[in-house]
C-alpha positions in Angstrom: 12.0 -16.9 -2.3 8.9 -18.9 -1.1 7.4 -19.5 2.7 5.5 -22.3 3.5 2.7 -20.4 4.2 2.7 -17.0 1.9 4.9 -16.3 -1.2 6.8 -13.3 -1.1 10.1 -12.7 -2.4 13.2 -10.9 -0.5 16.2 -9.2 -2.3 19.1 -8.2 -0.3 21.7 -5.4 -1.6 25.0 -5.8 -1.9 27.3 -4.4 0.5 29.3 -1.9 -1.4 25.7 -0.6 -3.0 24.2 -0.2 0.6 27.6 1.3 2.0 27.5 3.8 -0.8 24.2 5.1 -0.2 23.6 4.7 3.5 27.1 4.9 4.7 27.6 3.1 7.8 23.9 3.4 9.1 21.5 0.3 8.8 19.9 0.2 5.1 16.4 0.4 5.2 13.9 -2.2 4.5 11.4 -1.8 1.8 8.1 -3.7 1.8 6.0 -3.7 -1.6 2.6 -4.6 -1.3 1.5 -5.2 -5.0 -2.1 -4.4 -6.4 -5.2 -7.4 -6.9 -3.5 -9.5 -9.8 -0.4 -8.0 -9.7 2.5 -10.3 -10.9 5.9 -10.2 -9.1 7.3 -9.4 -12.6 5.6 -6.2 -12.4 6.3 -5.7 -8.5 10.2 -6.5 -9.1 10.4 -3.5 -11.6 9.2 -1.1 -8.4 11.5 -3.4 -6.0 14.7 -2.7 -8.1 13.8 1.6 -7.4 15.2 0.4 -4.1 17.4 -2.1 -4.8 19.2 0.1 -6.6 19.5 2.5 -3.7 20.9 0.0 -1.5 17.8 -1.2 0.4 16.4 -4.7 1.5 13.0 -5.2 -0.3 10.2 -7.8 0.3 7.5 -8.0 -2.1 4.2 -9.5 -1.9 0.9 -9.5 -3.6 -2.2 -11.2 -1.8 -4.5 -13.8 -3.8 -7.4 -12.4 -5.7 -9.9 -14.6 -3.8 -8.7 -12.8 -0.3 -8.8 -9.4 -1.8 -12.2 -9.9 -4.1 -13.8 -12.3 -1.9 -13.0 -12.5 1.6 -12.1 -8.9 2.2 -15.6 -8.1 0.4 -17.2 -10.5 2.5 -16.0 -9.4 5.4 -13.7 -12.3 6.8 -10.4 -10.5 7.9 -8.3 -13.3 6.0 -5.6 -10.8 5.3 -4.9 -10.2 9.3 -3.2 -13.2 9.4 -1.1 -12.5 6.4 0.1 -9.0 7.8 1.4 -11.1 11.1 3.2 -13.7 9.0 5.0 -10.6 6.6 6.2 -8.7 9.9 7.3 -11.8 11.3 9.7 -11.9 8.3 11.4 -9.5 9.4 12.4 -11.5 12.6 13.1 -14.4 10.3 16.0 -12.7 8.5 17.2 -10.6 11.2 16.4 -7.2 10.1 13.5 -6.0 12.7 16.2 -3.4 13.8 16.5 -2.0 10.7 14.5 1.2 9.3 11.4 -0.1 7.6 9.3 1.5 4.8 5.9 0.6 2.9 5.4 1.1 -0.9 1.8 0.0 -1.5 -0.2 -0.4 -4.7 -4.3 0.2 -4.9 -6.9 -1.0 -2.7 -5.4 -4.7 -2.8 -2.1 -3.3 -1.1 -4.2 -0.8 1.0 -6.3 -3.9 2.6 -3.4 -5.6 3.7 -1.6 -2.5 4.8 -4.4 -1.7 6.9 -4.0 -4.8 9.1 -0.1 -3.7 9.3 -0.8 -0.9 11.0 -3.3 -1.8 13.1 -0.6 -4.6 14.3 2.2 -1.9 14.4 -0.6 0.0 16.6 -1.9 -2.7 18.9 0.4 -5.5 19.3 3.4 -5.5 21.5 5.2 -8.0 19.7 6.3 -5.4 16.8 6.4 -2.4 19.3 10.2 -2.0 18.6 9.9 -1.8 14.8 10.9 1.7 13.4 8.4 2.7 10.6 10.1 5.7 8.8 7.5 6.3 6.0 5.0 4.8 3.2 4.3 5.4 -0.2 0.8 4.9 -1.3 0.2 4.4 -5.0 -3.5 4.5 -6.3 -5.3 4.1 -3.1 -7.4 4.4 -1.1 -10.7 4.2 -2.2 -13.9 3.9 -0.9 -17.2 2.4 -1.4 -16.8 2.8 -5.3 -18.5 -0.6 -7.0 -18.3 1.0 -10.3 -14.0 1.2 -9.6 -14.2 -2.1 -7.9 -15.8 -4.0 -11.1 -13.1 -2.1 -13.4 -10.6 -3.7 -11.1 -11.8 -6.6 -11.0 -12.4 -6.7 -14.9 -8.8 -5.8 -15.7 -7.7 -8.6 -13.2 -9.8 -11.4 -14.8 -8.1 -10.7 -18.3 -9.1 -11.3 -21.8 -8.8 -14.8 -21.8 -12.3 -15.8 -19.5 -15.3 -16.4 -21.4 -17.5 -13.4 -21.9 -20.2 -15.1 -20.1 -18.0 -16.1 -17.0 -16.9 -12.7 -17.1 -20.5 -11.4 -17.2 -21.9 -13.6 -14.3 -18.7 -12.9 -12.2 -18.9 -9.0 -12.5 -22.8 -9.1 -11.8 -22.5 -11.3 -8.9 -19.5 -9.2 -7.8 -21.5 -6.2 -7.9 -24.4 -7.3 -6.2 -22.6 -8.6 -3.4 -20.2 -5.6 -3.1 -23.4 -3.2 -3.0 -25.1 -4.7 -0.7 -22.6 -5.5 2.0 -20.3 -2.5 1.2 -22.9 0.3 0.4 -26.6 -0.6 1.9 -25.7 -2.3 4.4 -22.6 -1.0 5.7 -24.0 1.5 8.2 -25.1 -1.3 10.4 -22.3 -3.8 9.8 -19.1 -1.3 10.0 -19.0 -2.0 13.6 -18.4 -5.5 12.9 -15.8 -4.8 10.2 -14.8 -1.6 9.3 -13.8 -1.4 5.3 -9.8 -0.5 5.0 -10.6 3.1 4.2 -12.7 4.1 7.1 -10.2 1.7 9.7 -6.8 3.4 8.8 -8.6 6.6 8.4 -10.0 6.4 11.9 -6.6 5.0 13.4 -3.9 6.3 10.9 -0.3 5.6 11.0 2.1 8.1 12.8 4.8 8.0 10.1 4.9 10.2 7.2 3.1 9.4 4.1 3.3 10.2 0.4 0.3 9.5 -1.9 1.0 9.4 -5.4 -2.3 9.2 -7.1 -4.2 11.0 -10.7 -7.2 12.8 -11.6 -7.7 10.6 -14.4 -7.9 7.4 -12.7 -10.8 5.4 -13.6 -10.5 3.0 -10.5 -9.9 4.9 -7.3 -11.6 8.3 -7.3 -9.1 11.2 -6.5 -11.5 12.8 -4.3 -11.5 9.7 -2.1 -7.4 10.3 -1.8 -7.9 13.9 -1.2 -10.3 13.6 1.4 -8.5 10.9 3.2 -5.5 12.8 2.8 -6.9 15.7 4.3 -8.4 13.6 7.4 -4.9 12.6 8.1 -3.5 16.0 8.1 -6.1 17.4 10.6 -5.0 14.2 12.8 -1.3 15.3 12.8 -0.1 12.5 10.4 2.8 13.9 7.9 1.3 14.0 4.3 2.7 14.8 1.2 1.4 14.1 -2.7 1.6 14.0 -6.0 -1.1 14.2 -8.7 0.1 12.7 -12.3 -3.2 14.4 -13.6 -3.3 12.1 -16.8 -2.2 9.1 -16.2 -4.4 5.6 -15.5 -4.7 3.4 -12.8 -1.1 2.3 -11.4 0.3 3.7 -14.1 2.0 6.4 -12.9 5.6 4.9 -13.0 4.9 3.4 -16.5 4.0 6.6 -18.0 6.6 8.6 -16.1 9.3 6.2 -14.9 12.3 9.2 -14.4 10.1 11.3 -12.2 8.4 8.7 -10.2 11.6 6.9 -9.3 13.2 10.2 -8.0 10.2 10.9 -6.5 10.3 7.9 -4.1 13.9 8.1 -3.6 13.7 11.6 -2.2 11.0 11.0 0.2 12.9 7.7 1.3 15.9 9.6 1.7 13.9 12.4 3.8 12.4 10.0 5.9 15.9 8.1 6.7 17.0 11.8 7.3 14.0 12.7 9.8 12.6 9.6 10.8 10.6 11.3 13.6 8.7 13.1 10.9 9.6 16.7 12.1 10.6 18.1 8.6 7.7 16.3 6.8 5.8 18.5 9.4 7.5 21.5 8.9 6.3 21.0 5.3 3.2 20.7 6.0 2.9 23.7 8.0 4.6 25.8 5.3 2.4 24.5 2.6 -1.1 25.6 4.6 0.1 28.7 6.2 
């Protein structure tokens, strides 16, 4: 379904499926934030993981120009998008349901950053009950090479070679100057998504799915990010698929991926204050 201002899709489960899985409790609302260039037909395959489990799902992918241009240049265009996405919960009267996120790559994580900020700062959303988030292949920090690989994949093979090289060159120079060379001077004006969420992270449980073989997002960026969140008391779990490419874990290991996402959601629903996740974290680090 399309809104007048942002293009999203929402799917409601049938009552029988919802009752079978959630037995009288409110079914979760899962918000899926796609990677840059993600087509809805691809994102819908992930939403089916949750639809088949009796969840409401909302799918949204930010436009390419917003991810690769506006945010790279320091314009907070996704901030208003984050507000509209949270308002959808009220439009469909599901604001009292448990909220769960599934985020893909930096394209989804950039938008998630503003959602987290709204949930921290805006009294309008103080009653929303977020129970957890799955983060797939994110976040990355200051990786110009990875950003170029992501843009190359997004542009696809149909664009002319000359135009591709020109766009990549312009993007590389701009990002290097703004997000690497000048970032120590500009970060107080506009923090990047990695630093912003790391500085004031979400309080709900997080499950990071990543791979040491990812050529777009460095696995050490994700691991460092997780360690920072753990030090701040955020419940964090993770799984390294080891050999899979960027945002390819589900394609390579569909059954394993599906099971991990569903198990994590069920754990978050059973213990939405994060106590069980914190117990697991303490055991892992004793």
